[in-house]
Steps between C-alpha positions, in 0.01 A plus 500: 500500500292289260663674204847431638419129551357480148814660353724257691293206374522620139878544533543151649292341223699685234833385645375142523389509137832638381697248706290212370543614141876528548524151646291356217721672245812362664348152502431524127867575420666214307735294712846373428530138389764274647629310196753277665661424835781250549799416718818312413756334723859583407779254570875526447694176479187331636481716815220752566613847390190720470132525417379708207140618473291674238168680494376626161207741478298639207362850562165632367700689234662169389838606639687202643687513828718225646671490839794266560658417834816304577535388863840344584498188712816602685461701818598861437446473126359805325153476347451633148179660372433562132215672316425468129244714317396455136232675294217310320729448197770344716733801484720543805402797714738432787687234691637560846696263721620600844664345804249508784715681753595855595682661208474173312651502152298427192432572137224695325414467130233726357358611168657823376402631161556225242727299725568381852729661757656287774636664814632379831324549832724594794804422287756675283389310192507705181169537311458297181270608216387226263296573188226278359488252787168583670338191347779264608465239772645603837780289645632543853774253592422555869129419457459188289122512531506792254512217244131455582407755236730339242281190483239667278775556240598132483297366207473125550438451127856616423832325561680825583383845603701823513419721798639857504565595861596788724755410769415744777786389722769565238319783322536325164282339237533185293322205340456164668435178311247261651518143368209266563610180671329180605198496729538322831269394783488689828311465825245773571407634841193275477724197490403436140717469191510782243703546184730803484672631189871573514661801329873568493584870502837628380617860501430604859840394630488147638276267302160465662240225473144623546204268562154610393201316643129472435320832442830645378643557847864532601565184701875505537839631389844342530840651431825355634446385859206734556141388449164670540191275535137590561415429863343157539630372167790260452665239281424208732192349339209370708504126547202294390366279778507134397185293570544253787413141399319630194271725703433862404477788743158633585373750246832500314618789718852631450722449805614862467149641548381830361626854523615804306753461222687822577360684199212742477228508240573855389574642158857458374749784457 
């Protein structure tokens, strides 16, 4: 009996040691880093049309993943979900966009040999094979927030920048020309004023104006009557409170108060 109890005790201690070692090993594993999270309000002719969101993650192997969502404002609208994966050198591994419903249609672009193949999901779309485009910027006309990863290519020291792109919706490739415009003030989610840099992009179909803010973030996009603007930001500038009878407010506090500016502190794309 004593021998049996001793054997059971030894077995229990061994299992506890192995379990503890496994948990410690799992805890030592490098974690993913969230590089950027943002949401944009989409309007059409000034009326709410959708909300687009982004979450960008850097894996321990330096592979970058980004998830995009488009949620229509209209009741019964179909939500879109997109996933972008790039290797440490920025080469496209895959991009997938799908309607979030049963048998929803979509598009899937993936690295194949020296090029990229684009196929339809739940559709009769014919596959397209494009050579030498894996390093191009991804453009999806149905998900304007994919322009988020274009911002790193817009060199503010240059008047114009050429951006080779892969149009996943059309299954084609081309070159867009980005022309640096004039900076303009915008209101941040903090209620403060920030300067954003305008870029006009031609070659994607309708001409687009892209606004890049502090930290190199995508603040907004406008094309035709459609506009995408980071949630909390706007063009109506905060008013400056005028002193009453020459008196100053206590502590010089801003009437807007404090709060987040809608941008994270993470590493850029």
